[in-house]
C-alpha positions in Angstrom: -39.6 46.6 99.3 -36.4 45.8 101.4 -35.9 49.5 102.0 -39.3 50.0 103.7 -39.0 49.9 107.6 -41.0 47.3 109.3 -44.6 46.1 108.8 -46.9 49.0 107.8 -49.9 50.0 105.8 -48.9 51.2 102.4 -49.6 54.9 102.0 -48.6 57.8 99.7 -45.1 58.1 101.2 -44.4 54.4 100.6 -45.8 54.5 97.1 -43.6 57.5 96.3 -40.6 55.7 97.7 -41.3 52.7 95.5 -41.8 54.9 92.4 -38.5 56.7 93.1 -36.5 53.5 93.2 -34.2 53.1 90.2 -35.3 51.0 87.3 -38.5 49.0 87.2 -40.3 47.7 90.3 -43.4 45.7 91.1 -45.4 44.3 94.0 -48.2 41.7 93.6 -49.6 40.8 97.0 -52.9 38.8 97.0 -54.3 35.3 97.3 -56.2 33.4 94.6 -58.5 30.5 95.1 -59.8 28.6 92.1 -62.5 25.9 92.0 -62.7 23.6 89.0 -65.4 21.1 88.0 -64.4 18.6 85.3 -66.8 16.3 83.5 -65.2 13.4 81.6 -66.9 11.1 79.1 -65.4 8.0 77.6 -66.3 7.9 73.9 -64.5 4.6 73.1 -61.7 2.4 74.4 -59.2 5.0 73.1 -61.0 8.3 73.0 -62.5 10.6 75.6 -63.8 14.1 76.0 -64.1 16.6 78.8 -65.3 20.0 79.8 -63.9 22.1 82.7 -65.8 24.8 84.4 -64.0 27.1 86.8 -64.6 29.9 89.3 -62.2 32.2 90.9 -61.9 34.3 94.1 -59.2 36.8 94.8 -58.6 38.8 98.0 -56.2 39.5 100.8 -56.6 36.0 102.1 -55.4 34.5 105.4 -52.1 32.7 104.5 -49.5 35.5 104.8 -48.6 34.6 108.4 -48.4 30.9 107.5 -46.2 31.6 104.5 -43.8 33.8 106.5 -43.4 31.2 109.2 -42.8 28.5 106.5 -40.0 30.7 105.0 -38.5 31.3 108.4 -38.5 27.6 109.3 -36.7 26.6 106.2 -34.4 29.6 106.0 -36.0 31.2 103.0 -35.9 35.0 102.6 -38.8 37.2 103.4 -38.9 38.8 99.9 -40.1 42.1 101.3 -43.2 40.7 103.0 -42.7 42.5 106.4 -42.9 45.9 104.6 -46.7 45.6 104.0 -49.7 44.7 106.1 -50.8 41.1 106.0 -53.9 39.7 104.2 -54.5 42.6 101.9 -54.7 43.1 98.1 -51.7 45.4 97.1 -50.5 45.6 93.5 -48.0 48.2 92.4 -46.8 47.9 88.8 -44.0 50.2 87.6 -42.7 48.5 84.4 -41.8 50.1 81.1 -44.9 48.6 79.6 -47.4 49.2 82.4 -48.0 51.4 85.5 -50.8 50.9 88.0 -51.5 51.0 91.7 -54.1 49.2 93.8 -53.7 49.5 97.6 -55.9 47.6 100.0 -58.2 46.8 97.1 -61.5 45.0 97.4 -61.8 41.3 96.8 -63.7 39.8 93.9 -65.2 36.6 92.5 -66.2 35.5 89.0 -66.4 32.7 86.5 -63.6 31.8 84.2 -63.9 30.8 80.6 -64.8 27.1 80.0 -62.3 24.6 78.6 -63.2 21.8 76.2 -60.9 19.0 75.4 -60.4 15.7 73.6 -58.1 12.9 74.7 -56.6 10.0 72.8 -54.9 7.0 74.6 -52.7 4.8 72.4 -53.2 1.8 74.7 -56.7 1.0 75.9 -55.6 -0.9 79.0 -51.9 0.0 79.5 -49.7 -2.4 81.5 -46.1 -1.0 80.9 -46.2 1.9 78.4 -48.8 4.4 77.2 -48.9 7.5 75.0 -51.6 10.1 75.4 -52.5 13.0 73.1 -54.7 15.8 74.3 -56.1 18.9 72.5 -58.0 21.6 74.4 -59.5 25.0 73.8 -60.3 27.7 76.4 -63.3 29.4 74.8 -63.7 33.2 75.5 -67.4 33.3 76.2 -67.6 35.9 79.1 -65.5 38.8 77.8 -62.5 40.4 79.5 -62.8 41.1 83.3 -60.3 42.3 85.9 -58.2 39.5 87.4 -60.5 37.1 85.5 -60.8 36.0 81.8 -58.7 37.8 79.2 -61.6 37.8 76.7 -59.4 35.9 74.2 -59.6 32.2 73.2 -56.5 30.1 73.9 -55.6 26.7 72.4 -53.4 23.9 73.7 -51.9 20.5 72.8 -50.2 18.0 75.2 -48.3 14.7 74.7 -47.7 12.5 77.7 -45.5 9.4 77.8 -46.3 7.0 80.7 -44.2 4.2 82.1 -45.8 1.7 84.6 -43.8 -0.4 87.0 -44.9 -2.8 89.8 -45.1 -0.2 92.6 -44.2 3.0 90.7 -45.0 5.0 87.6 -43.2 7.7 85.7 -44.6 10.2 83.2 -43.3 13.0 81.0 -45.6 15.6 79.5 -44.7 18.2 76.9 -47.4 20.8 76.1 -47.7 24.0 74.1 -50.4 26.6 74.6 -51.2 29.3 72.0 -51.9 32.2 74.4 -53.5 35.1 72.6 -52.2 37.6 75.1 -53.6 39.6 77.9 -55.0 43.2 77.8 -54.1 43.9 81.5 -51.2 43.1 83.8 -49.5 40.9 82.9 -49.9 42.6 79.5 -48.5 40.2 76.9 -48.6 39.6 73.2 -49.9 36.4 71.5 -47.4 33.6 71.7 -46.8 29.9 72.1 -46.0 28.9 75.7 -44.3 25.5 76.1 -44.3 23.5 79.4 -42.5 20.4 80.5 -43.8 18.3 83.4 -41.9 15.3 84.9 -43.9 13.2 87.3 -43.3 10.3 89.7 -45.9 8.1 91.5 -45.4 5.5 94.1 -48.0 3.2 95.6 -47.9 3.5 99.4 -50.8 1.1 100.0 -53.7 -0.4 98.0 -55.6 2.9 98.4 -52.9 5.6 98.8 -50.4 6.9 96.3 -47.6 9.5 96.6 -47.1 11.9 93.8 -44.1 14.2 93.0 -44.3 16.5 90.0 -41.7 19.0 88.6 -42.8 21.8 86.3 -40.7 24.0 83.9 -42.1 26.7 81.7 -40.6 29.9 80.2 -42.0 33.3 81.1 -44.7 35.0 79.0 -42.9 38.3 79.2 -40.4 39.7 76.7 -38.0 42.7 76.6 -40.9 44.6 75.2 -42.7 44.5 78.5 -39.8 44.6 81.0 -36.1 44.3 81.5 -36.4 42.8 85.0 -34.5 39.4 85.1 -37.0 37.8 87.5 -39.9 38.4 85.3 -38.0 37.2 82.2 -36.6 34.1 84.0 -37.9 30.5 83.5 -40.4 29.2 86.1 -39.5 26.1 88.1 -42.1 24.6 90.5 -42.4 21.4 92.5 -45.6 19.7 93.7 -45.8 16.9 96.3 -49.1 15.3 97.1 -51.1 12.2 98.0 -54.3 10.7 96.6 -56.5 8.3 98.5 -59.2 6.0 97.1 -62.5 5.3 98.8 -64.8 3.2 96.8 -65.4 4.9 93.5 -64.0 8.2 94.8 -60.5 9.6 95.0 -59.4 12.3 97.4 -56.2 14.3 96.6 -54.1 16.9 98.3 -50.9 18.6 97.0 -48.6 21.5 97.9 -46.7 23.4 95.2 -43.6 25.5 95.9 -41.5 27.7 93.7 -37.9 26.3 93.4 -36.1 29.2 91.8 -36.7 32.8 90.6 -39.0 33.3 93.5 -40.6 36.5 92.4 -42.1 35.3 89.1 -44.6 32.8 90.4 -46.8 32.5 93.6 -44.9 31.7 96.8 -46.9 28.6 97.6 -50.1 26.8 96.5 -52.4 24.1 97.9 -54.7 21.8 95.9 -57.6 19.8 97.2 -59.5 17.4 94.9 -62.4 15.0 94.8 -63.0 12.7 91.9 -65.7 10.1 91.2 -65.9 7.5 88.4 -68.2 4.6 87.7 -65.2 3.0 86.0 -63.5 2.5 89.3 -64.4 -1.0 90.6 -65.0 -1.5 94.3 -61.9 -2.5 96.2 -61.7 -6.1 97.4 -62.2 -6.5 101.1 
């Protein structure tokens, strides 16, 4: 994409130029917005269960200009963004395992497969340490759809160690997901995908907490799909956010940025959340 002059609409000439580049090449330019609704139920002092229902929208979006200004402000590279028009869906895949082209494609929406989980907490009311075990399954109920569910059931397990201090908390989570592969890009085989998450939380006030979370996970690709280093490289991401409590509700906001190997994960992500629990006691006035 660096060889294309200026910002322009992708056409046949640009597509031919990309296809004629040596080796493998790819472009995935779109925005995704996901909404999750989670319902938790406490089965006992140590056990709980939950179900997560999700919907997805994908399209050209509106954040391309904001992301470019963010990169310019902090001295990050443009990663070929000025070569294509803003706020469009453009995907060009020219890998040894897959070839496809979608230029200025239409946006879409749909429901994702539901996730069911069970959670066990070693300490009912933790004061210093806690260990949490979680098992979940993403049930393939809706079949395979473009940019939406893979049509295959995935399974996961996660272990989290928590350490609570007076004004701070630390946690370390290790998880493994048995991903049964994807029939479309990214086309992948069934495999176990491990993930490591390190988190830090600090109480800023009686109602507001700061959260910092680091995420490390290997790629789902192998040499069978591609020889490109960036698609085979490990993913590193950092999230920084706040959550604020109002009565029995919690509002949260976080920003996620890629730290390394910038072309194997989304440039930037935003999270907005609202939680309500009867277990939260009213704050003292």
